[in-house]
C-alpha angles and dihedrals in degrees: 000000000000123000125219133192113257090234090062092053095058126075094198142015115200124185118223128249130233109196128163117301113241122199100201095071093241095116129079120283113254125195112217128200083251086070089056114110124201089237092065091255126124119234103219094191117105090021107171126226116225133186107239135169110266092231091056090049091056092048098045110031117129125248129194114281094032116136117218116207124194109231104166145019100058129136134211089267094041108039124195127248102080116146132202133184120235124222114165109244100194112012095254124131115268134186130183121232125250094264087073141041136214117242107197110199117222099240093202093069105020133038103236096226093048088055091050092049089049090055093042096054100033095084090163093070098071102031095088097034098071130102136177125236105235095210099045102025088226118144115232134188121234090232096181090056092042089059091050089063116107128234128187115260122195124182118309088250096053089044089056092046092052094048092045091050094051090044093055095048087050087053091053092047089050092049092048087054092050090050091056091047090048092053089051089050088050093056093049092049092046088052090052090046093051102036106016123224105327094204091062093027089220092181094052099235120177109271123222137173110266093242089062089062097055143328120294122194132160122246118257124244115149089173128030113238091233090057095042109034091170087078091065134078104058137107103272116096116240114206117206128192091261092056090055096041092053098040108090110206098332128043103223103154135056132178104203135041135201127237122223086269091050091050090054091060092044140041131251110231118205126245111272094042114137110231116209121188116223099179135054100351096036122212096002111150143197140164120243115240093188136025109280146164124232136183127250091267085075125059125213119222122191118186127235131203090292100058147046119218093228091055092050093047093052091042089062092061088067095042099055095092091052095048091045089059091048090056113100117244106259141133089280118021118237143162127213130236090253092062090055098045095049095044110121116224137173113267110202119188112290093235087060092047088050093053088052091051090054091056090047091054092052092047092046088053088054091045091051091052088049092048089051090048091047090054089049091049091049091048090049091048090054095047092046091051095050092047094043097060092041091056091242097121122099100226099175097104097044111096124217120279093260091061105039120090125184092248091061092065122086120191126205128191104284132199121207117288096011110082116197108197125135138175126241117235093205117025114211117261119239120261126219104249141032095243091046090054092050092046090049094049093045095049090046089050097053091042090051091059090069096218094315121130115254135177114250090226089068087063089065093058092052095040093050092051094051106026099086090046090061095045138063113282089251094059119123121242118259111283141167095297091056090051089055090048093056091043091056090047091051090051088051093053092046091052092050092048092240089125135017135211117240127187114226103210093187094056092029093229142109119256138184134223137178118260110226 
Protein backbone atom coordinates (compact mmCIF):
# COMPACT_ATOMS: atom_id res chain seq x y z
CA UNK A 1 0.00 0.00 0.00
CA UNK A 2 1.45 3.36 -1.05
CA UNK A 3 1.85 6.26 1.38
CA UNK A 4 1.23 9.94 0.63
CA UNK A 5 2.00 13.16 2.43
CA UNK A 6 -1.08 14.64 4.11
CA UNK A 7 -0.56 17.98 2.32
CA UNK A 8 -1.00 16.23 -1.04
CA UNK A 9 -4.38 14.85 0.05
CA UNK A 10 -5.98 18.19 0.93
CA UNK A 11 -7.21 20.75 -1.55
CA UNK A 12 -7.23 23.59 0.93
CA UNK A 13 -5.93 24.57 4.37
CA UNK A 14 -7.84 27.39 6.07
CA UNK A 15 -6.86 29.07 9.32
CA UNK A 16 -9.57 29.81 11.86
CA UNK A 17 -10.88 33.21 12.98
CA UNK A 18 -11.25 34.78 16.40
CA UNK A 19 -13.60 37.78 16.20
CA UNK A 20 -15.40 39.52 19.02
CA UNK A 21 -17.85 37.45 21.00
CA UNK A 22 -21.46 38.62 20.90
CA UNK A 23 -24.05 37.58 23.47
CA UNK A 24 -27.23 38.23 21.51
CA UNK A 25 -26.70 35.32 19.12
CA UNK A 26 -26.48 37.60 16.07
CA UNK A 27 -22.89 36.70 15.15
CA UNK A 28 -21.64 33.66 13.23
CA UNK A 29 -21.25 30.35 15.10
CA UNK A 30 -17.63 29.51 15.95
CA UNK A 31 -16.38 26.08 16.99
CA UNK A 32 -13.64 26.28 19.61
CA UNK A 33 -11.15 23.60 20.60
CA UNK A 34 -13.24 23.36 23.79
CA UNK A 35 -15.89 21.77 21.55
CA UNK A 36 -13.47 19.04 20.38
CA UNK A 37 -14.14 15.56 21.78
CA UNK A 38 -11.52 12.83 22.03
CA UNK A 39 -13.74 10.58 19.89
CA UNK A 40 -13.35 12.92 16.91
CA UNK A 41 -16.87 14.29 17.33
CA UNK A 42 -17.84 17.92 17.87
CA UNK A 43 -19.86 18.94 20.91
CA UNK A 44 -22.28 21.50 19.51
CA UNK A 45 -23.38 22.65 22.94
CA UNK A 46 -22.02 25.99 24.18
CA UNK A 47 -21.12 27.14 20.69
CA UNK A 48 -20.13 30.83 20.82
CA UNK A 49 -21.27 33.55 18.42
CA UNK A 50 -18.67 36.02 17.16
CA UNK A 51 -18.73 39.17 15.08
CA UNK A 52 -16.63 38.45 11.97
CA UNK A 53 -16.21 40.27 8.67
CA UNK A 54 -18.60 38.88 6.04
CA UNK A 55 -15.80 38.46 3.50
CA UNK A 56 -13.88 36.23 5.91
CA UNK A 57 -17.04 34.25 6.66
CA UNK A 58 -17.45 33.42 2.98
CA UNK A 59 -13.77 32.47 2.68
CA UNK A 60 -13.57 30.35 5.82
CA UNK A 61 -16.97 28.79 6.47
CA UNK A 62 -16.98 25.07 7.10
CA UNK A 63 -18.50 22.51 4.75
CA UNK A 64 -19.45 18.88 5.37
CA UNK A 65 -16.38 16.64 5.29
CA UNK A 66 -13.95 19.26 6.61
CA UNK A 67 -11.44 18.10 9.20
CA UNK A 68 -10.59 20.52 12.01
CA UNK A 69 -7.17 20.19 13.60
CA UNK A 70 -6.13 21.75 16.90
CA UNK A 71 -2.89 23.62 16.23
CA UNK A 72 -2.49 25.81 19.33
CA UNK A 73 -3.63 26.37 22.89
CA UNK A 74 -2.63 23.07 24.42
CA UNK A 75 -0.91 22.44 27.75
CA UNK A 76 1.48 19.75 29.03
CA UNK A 77 -1.55 17.76 30.25
CA UNK A 78 -3.69 18.48 27.14
CA UNK A 79 -1.38 18.41 24.12
CA UNK A 80 -2.46 19.72 20.73
CA UNK A 81 -3.06 17.78 17.53
CA UNK A 82 -6.63 16.58 18.12
CA UNK A 83 -8.82 16.26 15.04
CA UNK A 84 -12.61 16.32 14.61
CA UNK A 85 -14.87 15.73 11.62
CA UNK A 86 -17.42 18.36 10.63
CA UNK A 87 -20.96 17.50 9.61
CA UNK A 88 -23.34 20.44 9.74
CA UNK A 89 -26.05 19.72 12.33
CA UNK A 90 -28.52 22.47 11.39
CA UNK A 91 -27.57 24.09 8.08
CA UNK A 92 -26.23 27.24 9.77
CA UNK A 93 -22.87 28.82 8.95
CA UNK A 94 -19.94 27.70 11.12
CA UNK A 95 -16.31 28.76 11.41
CA UNK A 96 -13.52 27.47 13.64
CA UNK A 97 -11.43 29.69 15.90
CA UNK A 98 -7.78 30.60 15.31
CA UNK A 99 -6.50 27.88 17.65
CA UNK A 100 -7.45 25.43 14.90
CA UNK A 101 -7.31 25.05 11.14
CA UNK A 102 -9.50 23.49 8.47
CA UNK A 103 -8.04 20.66 6.40
CA UNK A 104 -10.34 20.24 3.38
CA UNK A 105 -9.74 16.81 1.76
CA UNK A 106 -9.38 16.49 -1.99
CA UNK A 107 -12.31 14.13 -2.60
CA UNK A 108 -10.92 13.07 -5.98
CA UNK A 109 -8.03 11.19 -4.37
CA UNK A 110 -9.06 10.60 -0.74
CA UNK A 111 -12.38 9.75 0.88
CA UNK A 112 -12.79 12.54 3.50
CA UNK A 113 -13.76 10.30 6.39
CA UNK A 114 -10.91 7.90 5.63
CA UNK A 115 -8.45 10.79 5.94
CA UNK A 116 -10.12 11.82 9.19
CA UNK A 117 -9.84 8.32 10.69
CA UNK A 118 -6.21 8.10 9.55
CA UNK A 119 -5.38 11.27 11.46
CA UNK A 120 -7.53 10.32 14.45
CA UNK A 121 -5.83 6.95 14.97
CA UNK A 122 -2.28 7.82 13.90
CA UNK A 123 -1.16 9.23 17.26
CA UNK A 124 2.52 9.06 16.29
CA UNK A 125 2.23 11.86 13.74
CA UNK A 126 1.88 14.77 16.15
CA UNK A 127 3.89 13.59 19.15
CA UNK A 128 7.27 14.88 17.95
CA UNK A 129 5.85 17.94 16.22
CA UNK A 130 4.85 19.97 19.27
CA UNK A 131 6.67 22.88 20.86
CA UNK A 132 6.05 25.12 23.85
CA UNK A 133 6.00 28.90 23.63
CA UNK A 134 8.56 30.00 26.23
CA UNK A 135 6.69 33.22 26.95
CA UNK A 136 3.13 31.96 27.30
CA UNK A 137 3.79 28.28 28.10
CA UNK A 138 1.20 27.31 25.45
CA UNK A 139 1.80 24.13 23.48
CA UNK A 140 1.64 24.53 19.69
CA UNK A 141 1.73 22.15 16.74
CA UNK A 142 4.25 22.45 13.91
CA UNK A 143 1.47 22.23 11.36
CA UNK A 144 3.67 22.49 8.25
CA UNK A 145 5.77 19.55 9.44
CA UNK A 146 2.61 17.68 10.42
CA UNK A 147 1.24 18.01 6.89
CA UNK A 148 4.47 16.59 5.48
CA UNK A 149 3.86 13.32 7.38
CA UNK A 150 2.78 10.31 5.35
CA UNK A 151 -0.24 8.05 5.71
CA UNK A 152 -1.12 4.81 3.82
CA UNK A 153 -3.60 5.26 0.98
CA UNK A 154 -5.47 2.25 -0.47
CA UNK A 155 -7.85 2.52 -3.42
CA UNK A 156 -10.72 5.01 -3.09
CA UNK A 157 -13.23 2.15 -2.84
CA UNK A 158 -11.29 0.51 0.01
CA UNK A 159 -10.96 3.88 1.73
CA UNK A 160 -14.74 4.18 1.56
CA UNK A 161 -15.25 0.67 2.93
CA UNK A 162 -12.87 1.25 5.86
CA UNK A 163 -14.55 4.56 6.74
CA UNK A 164 -17.99 2.96 6.44
CA UNK A 165 -17.04 0.07 8.67
CA UNK A 166 -15.61 2.28 11.41
CA UNK A 167 -18.57 4.69 11.18
CA UNK A 168 -21.08 1.91 11.70
CA UNK A 169 -19.24 0.46 14.69
CA UNK A 170 -19.19 4.01 16.10
CA UNK A 171 -22.95 4.08 15.55
CA UNK A 172 -23.39 0.86 17.52
CA UNK A 173 -21.20 2.18 20.34
CA UNK A 174 -23.24 5.39 20.51
CA UNK A 175 -26.49 3.43 20.56
CA UNK A 176 -25.20 1.13 23.29
CA UNK A 177 -24.29 4.18 25.41
CA UNK A 178 -27.75 5.60 24.79
CA UNK A 179 -29.32 2.30 25.86
CA UNK A 180 -27.43 2.48 29.17
CA UNK A 181 -28.47 6.11 29.69
CA UNK A 182 -32.09 5.26 28.87
CA UNK A 183 -32.10 2.43 31.40
CA UNK A 184 -30.86 4.88 34.05
CA UNK A 185 -33.67 7.25 33.09
CA UNK A 186 -36.15 4.37 33.27
CA UNK A 187 -35.20 3.66 36.90
CA UNK A 188 -35.51 7.31 37.87
CA UNK A 189 -38.94 7.62 36.25
CA UNK A 190 -40.04 4.33 37.87
CA UNK A 191 -38.98 5.68 41.27
CA UNK A 192 -41.03 8.84 40.74
CA UNK A 193 -44.03 6.87 39.53
CA UNK A 194 -43.98 4.56 42.56
CA UNK A 195 -42.96 7.00 45.30
CA UNK A 196 -43.50 10.52 43.93
CA UNK A 197 -41.01 13.34 44.39
CA UNK A 198 -39.44 12.64 47.81
CA UNK A 199 -38.49 16.29 48.35
CA UNK A 200 -42.13 17.38 48.20
CA UNK A 201 -43.37 14.00 49.49
CA UNK A 202 -46.23 14.13 47.00
CA UNK A 203 -47.73 10.83 48.17
CA UNK A 204 -47.74 11.85 51.84
CA UNK A 205 -45.67 8.94 53.11
CA UNK A 206 -44.71 8.84 56.78
CA UNK A 207 -41.45 10.74 57.29
CA UNK A 208 -38.75 9.52 59.67
CA UNK A 209 -35.12 10.42 60.42
CA UNK A 210 -32.72 8.39 58.29
CA UNK A 211 -31.18 6.71 61.35
CA UNK A 212 -34.59 5.15 62.12
CA UNK A 213 -34.48 3.29 58.78
CA UNK A 214 -31.12 1.65 59.39
CA UNK A 215 -27.74 2.05 61.06
CA UNK A 216 -25.38 4.85 59.99
CA UNK A 217 -21.68 4.96 60.85
CA UNK A 218 -18.66 6.78 59.48
CA UNK A 219 -15.81 4.89 57.97
CA UNK A 220 -12.65 4.52 60.01
CA UNK A 221 -9.23 5.92 59.05
CA UNK A 222 -6.93 6.82 61.92
CA UNK A 223 -4.17 7.53 59.41
CA UNK A 224 -4.60 8.72 55.85
CA UNK A 225 -2.97 6.35 53.33
CA UNK A 226 -1.00 9.21 51.78
CA UNK A 227 0.56 9.89 55.20
CA UNK A 228 1.07 6.24 56.06
CA UNK A 229 1.82 4.30 52.83
CA UNK A 230 2.72 1.19 54.84
CA UNK A 231 -1.03 0.68 55.33
CA UNK A 232 -1.48 -0.01 51.63
CA UNK A 233 -0.75 -2.93 49.34
CA UNK A 234 -2.80 -5.75 50.81
CA UNK A 235 -5.86 -7.75 49.83
CA UNK A 236 -8.59 -5.64 51.47
CA UNK A 237 -10.37 -3.21 49.09
CA UNK A 238 -10.17 0.44 50.17
CA UNK A 239 -13.02 2.57 48.83
CA UNK A 240 -12.45 6.31 48.39
CA UNK A 241 -15.00 9.07 47.76
CA UNK A 242 -14.19 9.02 44.04
CA UNK A 243 -14.95 5.31 43.81
CA UNK A 244 -18.40 5.98 45.28
CA UNK A 245 -19.11 9.09 43.19
CA UNK A 246 -18.29 7.30 39.92
CA UNK A 247 -19.96 4.00 40.71
CA UNK A 248 -23.60 4.23 39.61
CA UNK A 249 -25.80 1.82 41.55
CA UNK A 250 -23.06 -0.69 42.43
CA UNK A 251 -19.47 -0.14 43.53
CA UNK A 252 -17.55 -2.68 41.45
CA UNK A 253 -14.10 -1.07 41.17
CA UNK A 254 -11.48 0.21 43.57
CA UNK A 255 -7.99 1.62 43.16
CA UNK A 256 -6.33 1.00 46.51
CA UNK A 257 -6.11 -1.83 49.03
CA UNK A 258 -5.27 -2.10 52.71
CA UNK A 259 -2.69 -4.44 54.19
CA UNK A 260 -3.31 -6.37 57.41
CA UNK A 261 -1.90 -3.35 59.26
CA UNK A 262 -4.28 -1.06 57.38
CA UNK A 263 -7.24 -3.29 58.24
CA UNK A 264 -6.39 -3.07 61.96
CA UNK A 265 -6.77 0.71 61.90
CA UNK A 266 -9.96 0.53 59.85
CA UNK A 267 -13.14 -1.57 59.55
CA UNK A 268 -14.27 -4.11 56.98
CA UNK A 269 -17.82 -3.36 55.83
CA UNK A 270 -19.96 -6.17 54.39
CA UNK A 271 -21.21 -6.53 50.83
CA UNK A 272 -24.56 -4.75 50.42
CA UNK A 273 -23.60 -1.72 52.53
CA UNK A 274 -24.70 1.60 51.04
CA UNK A 275 -21.76 4.01 50.92
CA UNK A 276 -22.59 7.73 51.21
CA UNK A 277 -19.97 10.42 50.60
CA UNK A 278 -19.91 13.33 53.06
CA UNK A 279 -16.93 15.27 51.65
CA UNK A 280 -16.02 16.65 48.23
CA UNK A 281 -18.82 15.05 46.12
CA UNK A 282 -21.51 15.26 48.80
CA UNK A 283 -24.29 12.66 49.07
CA UNK A 284 -23.13 10.42 46.23
CA UNK A 285 -24.04 6.80 46.91
CA UNK A 286 -23.17 3.29 45.78
CA UNK A 287 -23.80 -0.24 47.02
CA UNK A 288 -20.81 -2.42 47.86
CA UNK A 289 -20.55 -5.62 45.82
CA UNK A 290 -17.70 -6.92 48.02
CA UNK A 291 -16.44 -6.48 51.58
CA UNK A 292 -14.40 -3.27 51.82
CA UNK A 293 -12.90 -0.58 54.04
CA UNK A 294 -13.48 3.12 53.60
CA UNK A 295 -12.28 6.33 55.33
CA UNK A 296 -14.27 8.75 57.49
CA UNK A 297 -15.18 10.82 54.42
CA UNK A 298 -17.61 8.00 53.57
CA UNK A 299 -20.57 6.85 55.65
CA UNK A 300 -21.87 3.29 55.74
CA UNK A 301 -25.65 2.75 55.83
CA UNK A 302 -27.10 -0.70 56.56
CA UNK A 303 -30.84 -1.15 56.22
CA UNK A 304 -33.20 -2.42 58.88
CA UNK A 305 -36.69 -3.90 58.51
CA UNK A 306 -38.18 -0.56 57.41
CA UNK A 307 -36.03 0.08 54.35
CA UNK A 308 -34.54 -1.47 51.24
CA UNK A 309 -31.04 -0.46 50.17
CA UNK A 310 -32.15 0.20 46.56
CA UNK A 311 -34.84 2.62 47.70
CA UNK A 312 -32.38 4.55 49.89
CA UNK A 313 -29.79 4.65 47.10
CA UNK A 314 -32.19 6.19 44.57
CA UNK A 315 -33.67 8.45 47.24
CA UNK A 316 -30.31 10.18 47.65
CA UNK A 317 -30.28 11.26 44.00
CA UNK A 318 -33.16 13.61 44.92
CA UNK A 319 -31.62 14.76 48.23
CA UNK A 320 -28.22 15.90 46.97
CA UNK A 321 -29.22 19.55 46.47
CA UNK A 322 -30.69 19.71 49.99
CA UNK A 323 -27.57 18.24 51.56
CA UNK A 324 -25.30 20.50 49.48
CA UNK A 325 -27.08 23.52 50.97
CA UNK A 326 -26.62 22.14 54.49
CA UNK A 327 -22.85 21.86 53.99
CA UNK A 328 -20.92 24.73 55.63
CA UNK A 329 -18.94 27.01 53.33
CA UNK A 330 -15.31 25.92 53.56
CA UNK A 331 -12.35 25.13 51.35
CA UNK A 332 -13.91 21.69 50.82
CA UNK A 333 -17.61 21.17 51.40
CA UNK A 334 -18.61 18.44 53.81
CA UNK A 335 -21.52 17.39 55.98
CA UNK A 336 -21.38 15.71 59.36
CA UNK A 337 -22.98 12.50 60.54
CA UNK A 338 -25.59 14.33 62.62
CA UNK A 339 -27.02 16.00 59.51
CA UNK A 340 -27.48 12.60 57.88
CA UNK A 341 -28.90 10.88 60.93
CA UNK A 342 -31.53 13.56 61.54
CA UNK A 343 -32.46 14.01 57.89
CA UNK A 344 -36.19 13.28 57.59
CA UNK A 345 -37.11 11.19 54.55
CA UNK A 346 -40.33 9.56 53.27
CA UNK A 347 -40.75 5.93 54.33
CA UNK A 348 -43.07 4.08 51.92
CA UNK A 349 -44.29 0.57 52.88
CA UNK A 350 -41.46 -1.97 52.77
CA UNK A 351 -43.37 -4.20 50.33
CA UNK A 352 -43.48 -1.29 47.84
CA UNK A 353 -39.75 -0.68 48.35
CA UNK A 354 -39.11 -4.36 47.70
CA UNK A 355 -41.14 -4.25 44.49
CA UNK A 356 -38.99 -1.34 43.32
CA UNK A 357 -35.86 -3.30 44.28
CA UNK A 358 -36.97 -6.22 42.06
CA UNK A 359 -37.31 -3.83 39.11
CA UNK A 360 -33.88 -2.33 39.83
CA UNK A 361 -32.26 -5.77 39.83
CA UNK A 362 -33.80 -6.61 36.44
CA UNK A 363 -32.75 -3.32 34.90
CA UNK A 364 -29.24 -3.52 36.38
CA UNK A 365 -28.87 -6.97 34.80
CA UNK A 366 -29.73 -5.43 31.43
CA UNK A 367 -27.28 -2.58 32.10
CA UNK A 368 -24.50 -5.05 32.91
CA UNK A 369 -25.10 -6.82 29.61
CA UNK A 370 -25.08 -3.49 27.80
CA UNK A 371 -21.84 -2.50 29.54
CA UNK A 372 -20.21 -5.80 28.56
CA UNK A 373 -21.40 -5.35 24.99
CA UNK A 374 -20.09 -1.78 24.97
CA UNK A 375 -16.65 -2.97 26.06
CA UNK A 376 -16.71 -5.61 23.33
CA UNK A 377 -17.67 -3.03 20.70
CA UNK A 378 -14.95 -0.64 21.87
CA UNK A 379 -12.41 -3.47 21.70
CA UNK A 380 -13.68 -4.34 18.23
CA UNK A 381 -13.42 -0.69 17.18
CA UNK A 382 -9.80 -0.51 18.33
CA UNK A 383 -8.89 -3.80 16.65
CA UNK A 384 -10.55 -2.79 13.37
CA UNK A 385 -8.80 0.58 13.31
CA UNK A 386 -5.40 -1.04 13.87
CA UNK A 387 -5.90 -3.60 11.15
CA UNK A 388 -7.54 -1.20 8.69
CA UNK A 389 -4.56 1.13 8.45
CA UNK A 390 -2.08 -1.75 8.22
CA UNK A 391 -3.90 -3.25 5.23
CA UNK A 392 -4.82 -6.37 7.22
CA UNK A 393 -8.61 -6.26 6.79
CA UNK A 394 -10.48 -8.35 4.23
CA UNK A 395 -12.77 -5.70 2.77
CA UNK A 396 -14.27 -7.84 0.02
CA UNK A 397 -17.61 -8.36 1.82
CA UNK A 398 -18.03 -4.79 3.02
CA UNK A 399 -20.29 -2.77 0.68
CA UNK A 400 -19.62 0.89 -0.02
CA UNK A 401 -21.01 3.53 2.34
CA UNK A 402 -24.08 4.22 0.25
CA UNK A 403 -25.30 0.64 0.70
CA UNK A 404 -24.47 -0.23 4.30
CA UNK A 405 -27.02 0.40 7.05
CA UNK A 406 -26.52 -0.08 10.80
CA UNK A 407 -29.00 -2.97 10.90
CA UNK A 408 -26.87 -4.87 8.36
CA UNK A 409 -24.03 -5.20 10.87
CA UNK A 410 -23.85 -8.04 13.40
CA UNK A 411 -21.26 -7.97 16.17
CA UNK A 412 -19.91 -10.98 17.97
CA UNK A 413 -17.75 -11.00 21.09
CA UNK A 414 -14.25 -10.05 19.88
CA UNK A 415 -10.84 -10.39 21.35
CA UNK A 416 -8.03 -7.95 20.73
CA UNK A 417 -6.50 -8.18 17.30
CA UNK A 418 -9.19 -10.44 15.85
CA UNK A 419 -12.25 -8.41 14.83
CA UNK A 420 -15.45 -10.37 14.24
CA UNK A 421 -17.84 -8.27 12.22
CA UNK A 422 -19.86 -9.54 9.29
CA UNK A 423 -22.50 -8.17 6.97
CA UNK A 424 -25.93 -9.69 6.51
CA UNK A 425 -27.13 -10.60 3.03
CA UNK A 426 -30.83 -10.22 3.87
CA UNK A 427 -31.81 -7.84 6.70
CA UNK A 428 -34.97 -8.92 8.52
CA UNK A 429 -38.18 -7.11 7.56
CA UNK A 430 -40.04 -5.16 10.21
CA UNK A 431 -43.02 -6.73 11.93
CA UNK A 432 -46.25 -4.93 12.81
CA UNK A 433 -46.16 -4.85 16.62
CA UNK A 434 -43.63 -4.65 19.40
CA UNK A 435 -44.59 -8.07 20.75
CA UNK A 436 -44.39 -9.67 17.30
CA UNK A 437 -40.91 -8.25 16.77
CA UNK A 438 -39.75 -9.62 20.12
CA UNK A 439 -41.23 -13.05 19.35
CA UNK A 440 -39.65 -13.03 15.90
CA UNK A 441 -36.22 -12.15 17.28
CA UNK A 442 -36.46 -14.69 20.11
CA UNK A 443 -37.49 -17.59 17.88
CA UNK A 444 -34.79 -16.71 15.36
CA UNK A 445 -32.24 -16.56 18.17
CA UNK A 446 -33.12 -20.04 19.45
CA UNK A 447 -33.27 -21.57 15.97
CA UNK A 448 -29.91 -19.98 15.14
CA UNK A 449 -28.28 -21.90 17.98
CA UNK A 450 -28.79 -25.13 15.99
CA UNK A 451 -29.63 -27.31 19.01
CA UNK A 452 -26.74 -25.95 21.06
CA UNK A 453 -27.41 -24.77 24.61
CA UNK A 454 -27.31 -20.97 24.98
CA UNK A 455 -27.83 -18.55 27.92
CA UNK A 456 -30.96 -16.40 27.69
CA UNK A 457 -29.00 -13.26 28.59
CA UNK A 458 -27.16 -13.48 25.25
CA UNK A 459 -30.48 -12.88 23.53
CA UNK A 460 -30.74 -9.36 24.96
CA UNK A 461 -27.49 -8.24 23.40
CA UNK A 462 -28.67 -9.30 19.96
CA UNK A 463 -32.23 -8.04 20.49
CA UNK A 464 -31.16 -4.59 21.67
CA UNK A 465 -28.89 -4.15 18.65
CA UNK A 466 -31.60 -5.07 16.16
CA UNK A 467 -34.89 -4.11 17.81
CA UNK A 468 -35.02 -0.42 16.87
CA UNK A 469 -34.06 -1.23 13.28
CA UNK A 470 -37.22 -3.32 12.99
CA UNK A 471 -39.52 -0.76 14.60
CA UNK A 472 -40.65 2.78 13.84
CA UNK A 473 -38.22 5.56 14.71
CA UNK A 474 -40.37 6.61 17.68
CA UNK A 475 -40.29 3.17 19.31
CA UNK A 476 -38.98 3.00 22.89
CA UNK A 477 -35.90 0.95 23.77
CA UNK A 478 -36.32 -2.47 25.33
CA UNK A 479 -37.26 -2.31 29.00
CA UNK A 480 -38.55 -4.34 31.93
CA UNK A 481 -41.96 -5.00 30.34
CA UNK A 482 -40.24 -6.48 27.28
CA UNK A 483 -38.11 -8.66 29.55
CA UNK A 484 -41.33 -10.01 31.08
CA UNK A 485 -42.86 -10.62 27.62
CA UNK A 486 -39.91 -12.74 26.55
CA UNK A 487 -39.93 -14.60 29.86
CA UNK A 488 -43.62 -15.46 29.34
CA UNK A 489 -42.88 -16.62 25.79
CA UNK A 490 -40.07 -18.81 27.09
CA UNK A 491 -42.40 -20.39 29.65
CA UNK A 492 -44.92 -21.11 26.87
CA UNK A 493 -42.24 -22.74 24.72
CA UNK A 494 -40.99 -24.79 27.67
CA UNK A 495 -44.52 -25.97 28.43
CA UNK A 496 -45.12 -26.95 24.81
CA UNK A 497 -41.81 -28.82 24.62
CA UNK A 498 -40.40 -26.61 21.84
CA UNK A 499 -37.38 -25.74 23.98
CA UNK A 500 -35.71 -27.36 26.98
CA UNK A 501 -33.71 -26.05 29.92
CA UNK A 502 -30.19 -27.40 30.39
CA UNK A 503 -27.84 -26.77 33.32
CA UNK A 504 -24.31 -25.85 32.28
CA UNK A 505 -22.18 -27.15 35.17
CA UNK A 506 -18.98 -25.58 33.87
CA UNK A 507 -20.51 -22.09 33.73
CA UNK A 508 -22.88 -22.76 36.68
CA UNK A 509 -25.94 -21.40 34.86
CA UNK A 510 -29.18 -22.45 33.22
CA UNK A 511 -29.30 -22.48 29.42
CA UNK A 512 -31.94 -23.21 26.80
CA UNK A 513 -31.90 -25.11 23.52
CA UNK A 514 -34.38 -25.86 20.77
CA UNK A 515 -35.93 -29.32 20.81
CA UNK A 516 -35.85 -30.79 17.31
